[in-house]
N, C-alpha and C positions, 0 to 999 in steps of 0.2 A: 585508680589502681591502688589498692590498700597495701599490697606487698609486691616487691620486685622479685620476679622468679629468678632463681639462681641454681646452678648445679655445682655442688661443693665437692672438691677433690679431697677425700679423706683417707686415701690409701696410706697406711703406715702411721697414721696419727692416732693419738690416744683420745678416746671419747668416754665421757662419764655417763652412766645410767644409774639413776637413783631409784631403787625399787627392785623387787625380786619376784614379782607375780607374773601372771599371764600377759598382761598388757606390756609390762616392762620387757618381757622376753621377746614379744613381737617387735618392739622398737629396737632392742639390742640385735636381733637377727637382721634387721634392715641395715644397721650400721656395719655389721660384720660382712654382709654381702657387698657393701661398698668398700671393703678393704680396711676398715678401721680396727684398731686394737681396743678391746673393751676394758673398762674399769667399772665394775658393778658393785654398788654399795647397798646393803639391805640387811635388816635383822634376820630375815629368813629368805630362802630361795626355793622356788618350785622346782620340781624335777626337770622340767623342760629347760629352765635357765641353767641348771647345773650341767645338763648335756651340752648346751650351747657353749658354755665356758670351757668345758673339757675339750671341745673340738679345736680350740685356739690356744696354743702353748704360751702365747704372749698376752693372754687376757689376765686380768686381776680380779679376784673375788675377795671382797672385804665384807665380812659378816658383822656388822654393827650399824648403829644409826649414822646418818650423814653428819659430817663436820666440814667446815669451810676449807680445811686443808686438802680435801678430796679433789678440789679444783686444780691443784698444782699440776701444771704440765698438760692440761687437757685442751683440746681444740673446740670441743662442742659438748653440750650437756643436754640430757633429756631426763626430766623428772616424771616418774609414773608411780606415785604412791597414793595411798588413801588418806594420808595425813596432810591436811591443808596447810598447817603451820610449816611442815617440812618443805612442801612444795614452794611456799612463799619464801622461805630462807634460801632455797636453791636458786630461785629466780633473782632475789636481791643480790646474793653473793656473786652470781654470774654477771649481772649487769655492772656491778662495781668493777669487775675485772675485764669488761668488754668481751666476754665469752658468749657466743650465741647460745641461747637457752630455749628449750621447748618444755612447757609443762602440759602434759596430756589433758585435753578437754578443758583447758583454761586459757583462751587466747590472750586475756589481759596480762598474764604472767609470761607471755612468750615474746622473744625477739625474732623468732622464726617459727614457721609452722611446717608440718610434714604433709605433702600432698598425697593424693591417691596416685598410684604409679602403674603405668603400662610398661613393662620391662621387656624390651626386645634388644637387649644389649648388643652392640653399643648404642642403639637407639633407645632412648628413655623418654617417655611422655609423662608429664606431671599435670595433674588436674587439682585445682584448689578452689574452694569457695570462700577463702579468707577466714576460715573458722566458723562461718555462719551456718553451714549445712554440710557436714562431712558425709552424711548419707547420700545427698544429691551428688556430691563429687564422686562417690563410689559408684553410683548408678551410671554416671557419664563415663567413668573409666570402664565399666562393664560393657557399655555399648562400643567403645573404642576397641576393646579386646576382641570383639567379634569381627571387626573389619580390618584388622592389621595382622597379616600372617606372621607367625613366629620366624619365618625365613627372612624377614626384613633385617634382622640382626646379621645374618650371614651375608646379605647383600651389602650392608654397610661395611662389614669386614673386608669384602672384596674391594670396594671403592677405596678403603683406607690403604690397602696394599699398593694401589696404583696412584695414589694421590700425588706423590712426589714426581712420578713420571709424567703425569698429565700437566702438572705445574711447570715442569721443564719444557714440555712440548708446546704449551700455550702460555705466552707471557701475559696476554690480556685476560682479565677476569671474566669478561663477557663471553669470550671464546671457550673458556673452561666451563662456564655455566652451560653453554649450548651443548658442549660435548657430553657432559654428564646427563643433561636432560634427554638427549638421544639414547644414551645407554639405558637409562632407567625406564624408558617407554618402549624399548625394543626387546629382541629375543634374548639378550644377555641376562636381563632381569628374570625372564621366565625360566631360563636354564637354572638359575639359582633357586627359584621357587620349586622347581622340579627335582632338586637335589643333584643337578648335573653341574657342579661347581667347576670341575676341570674344563668342561666344554665352555663354560662362561668365561673362565680366565683366558683360555686360548683365543676365543673370539674377541675379548676385550684387548688383548695384546695386538691382534691383527688390526683392529680398528684404530689403535693408537699409532701403529706403524704407517698406516695409510688411511687417513681420515676420509678421503674421497671414495674409498672402496665401499660399494653398497653392502649393507648387511645382508646376509643370506636370507632370502624370503622362502623359508621352508614351511610347508604345511605340517600340521601336527594334529593328532587325534587325542581327545580326552575321553577316556572310558570312565564315566561317572555313575556311581551308584546313588540313585535318588531316594533310597530308603523305601519303607512300606506305604508312605502316603502323607504323613504329617510333615509339613515343610520345616518345622522346628527341629526335626531329626537330621537335617542335612549337615554335613561337616562344613567347616569354614573353607576348606580347600575346594570342595564341590561347588559351593556358592561362588567363589572367586573365578573358577574356570567357566562356570555357566555364564558369568557376566562378561567374559571377554571373548567367547566363541563367536565366530562369524556365521556358522551353520550349526543347527541342532537337529540331530536325528533322535526322535523319542518314540518310546513304545507305549502300548496300551496301559501298562501299569503305572505310568507316571501321572500323578494326580494333577488336575488343572491348577491347583494352588502352587505346586512346585513349578509347573511350566511357566507360570506368571513371573517367576524370578529370573528367567533367562533374559539376556540383553534384548531390549525392545526391538532393535533394528536387525536382529539376527534372523537369518532365513530358517524357517522351521519345516522339517520334513517328517511326516508321520510314517512310521514303519512298524506299526503295531501288529501283533499276532494274537489271534484267539484260536481256540481249538478248531482245527480243520478250516480256518479262515485266515490265511496269512496275507495281510495287505501287501507286504513285500517279502518274498522268500529270503531266507537267511543268506544264501549265496549272493543274492543281489545286494543285500545290506552290506556285506563284506566289500563288494566291489564299489559301492557308493563311497564308503569310507576311504578306499584307496584313491579313487578318482578325485574326490574333493580335496584330500590332502595333497595330492600331486599338483593340483591347481593353486596351491599355496594357502588354502583356507585353514583356519583353526576350527576344528570340528569337535563338537561335544556330542558324544554318543551317550545319551541320557537313558539309563535303564532303571526300572523299578527294582527295589531291593539292593542286592549286592551283585556286581557283574559276574563274579566267579561262583555264585551259588545258583545253579540252574538258570543262569542268565546268558549263556553262550558267549560270555566275554572272552573265554579262551580261544574260541574259534575265530573271533574277530581280530584279536591282536596277533594271532598266528598268521593270518593273511597279511596284516600290516608289516609284521617282521619279515615276511618273505620279500616284500617290496622295499625294505629298508626305510620305512616311514616311522618317524618318531611318534611315540605315544606315551601317555601317562595313564595310570589306573588309580582311581579314587574309590576305595571301598565304601560301601553303604551299609546301613543297618539292614540285615536280611529280614525277610518277612517273618521267619520263625521267631527270632528274638523280639522284633517289634510288636507283632500281633499278639504273641504270648504275653508280653509284658503289659500291654494295654488291656488284655483280657483277664489279668490277675492270675495267670497260670505260670508258675515257675517251671522252666523246662527240666531242671534237676532239683532234687530235694533229698536230703539225707534219709528221710523216712519213707520216700516213695520211689525215687529213681536215681540211679547212680550213673546213668549214661543217657545220651540223646542221639537220635539218628534222624537225618534229613533225607527224605525220600521223594522222588518225583512221582506224581500221580499218573503220569503216562509217559511211555518211552517214545523214542524217535519214530517207531513204526506204529504208534498209537495203541500198543498193547499194555497189559498190566502184568507181564511175566516177570515178577520180582522174586527175590529169595525169601519166600514167606516163612520158611522154617527159622531163619535167623531173625526175621522181624517179629515173629510171634513169641516174644520172650517177655516175661514179667520183669518188674523193677527197671524198666527202661521207658523212655518217652519216644514216641514216633511222631514225626511231623511230616505230613504229606503236602507237598506243593502241587497246585493244579489238579486237585483230586476230586472236584465237585462231581463231574460226570461219572467218575469211577467209584463214587462213594459206596454204593451197594456192594460192588465187587470187593472193595477194600475190607468192609466189615465182614463179609462172608468168608473171605480167604483167611483173615486173621483168626476168626473163630474156628474154621476148619483145621487150622494148624496149631491149635492149642490154647488160644486166649479165651477166657470165659466171656459169655455174652454180656455179663455185668460189667465188663471193663469200661470205665468212663471214656467218653469221647467228646471233643468240642469241635465245633465248626465256627470259624471266625470269618465273618464277611466284611470286606473292605476295612480291615483292621487299621487302627491308629487314626482314622479319619472321623469326621462328624457323622458319617453314614455307618459306622461300625455297629454290627449286631453279632451277638454270641449265642449259639445254640448248644445246649448241653444235653447229653443223653448217654446211652451206652451202645455197645456194638450191636446188640440184638435189635435195638429200637430206633437208632438214629435215622436210617433212610425213611422210615415211615413217619417219624416225628416232624420232618421238615418238608414232607411232600406238598403241603399246601402253604408253605411260607414264602414262596417266590424269592428264593435265595439268589443273589446276584454275585457274579464274579467281580473281582478276584476273591477267592476264599482260601483258607488254610485249615487243615485238619490236624488236630492234636489228639493222640491216643495215649492213655496211660493214667496211672493213679494220681498223678499231679493235677489232673483236671478237677479232682475233688476240692482243691483249694480255691477254685474260682469264686464260690459263694462268699468265702471269707475274705479274699484278697482283691476282689473286683473293685477297682478305684476309678476307672474311667467311665463316665456316664455322658456320652455325647448327646447333644440336642440337634438332631438332623433338621435342616430347614424344610418347611412344608412346601 
């Protein structure tokens, strides 16, 4: 081990930064976040450094070259200049006074190095390569960022508030460790992750008063938006809940790649719905959720896109609320934004469209009885979900209510996945142009002048497997 990892308490201490450029500003910002008071010495200061110093009334700005006296009263030094001789002098002077010093990108002149940081304060994780490969350290940090929820900091705060009580209750360190391990692996931690910190605190207090009392074994439903298909578009929260669910109810729009990310031993129940072919009716899905939660299961209702945009999520949680069942809702990237982005079609654009409307391609009774007068307006973008079967009617009605037959229209098939295909035409010709194309659901229809931008902005070119 080339360096001993340490966490240095800098609150209220004076720290010296030599340099006034962008790199020096980043290092100064890190010290400021740790509670240090800054002394910054440089012949010139960038605007960002000036803003940083202005935010702290106890900071010192010294506009000149570095001198040894700048070290008076400082606890730590960082040199970030382009002048090698200045950096060398800062390092030598600091070592003579036994002041920890870091010279950016020069490990030989350092007595300490700054790691890559995952900040979930008060939880802080530091990753270092000992100065040999900072890029690798940053890559490792990025991987950790994706696996550690931001709410871990709130969980640590909760534990800190109860630390003295737990210590008074359990004299033995092994008993304390066991108590906290049970807390961290049970419902209290999940309450914190779900933003229910008052519930977590109350339950922790009860557990502390009666350690033998069993924790309530309540079922819960996670209504999770799986996005339009690309697993990289899942949120951190969605992935975490998918990994801890006992049972997963998934629909037809959840891609196989996303389904592969759920917990391996979770029970999977397909409840997909296609037009006029519902594997499980919606009312029965609602009852499944209620029954499974009442049995004490953690249930993930995995839905393509976003649960609250044509996803019937409102119907499902309304039924859960009637039964007093706890639930969480995790938004997903809806098909409109996901598919449009991957097709290179901005939904709004100052030159073409100042508004966007999301429309369902078929109503509950299977009709297309929409407010066509309102929809058939120029300088807006229309996005039709589930509109493949009704495409000829959509084109016909929009033209009948005032949109020109030359209005651009795009049909995006299986958007954001490696099977994505984009068909571009106009209202007058789109139905005929795709007649022999074997278009497969799910599809999304985009109508508006913004479709013209597809040729110029199309960036996603998937290679579908043969």
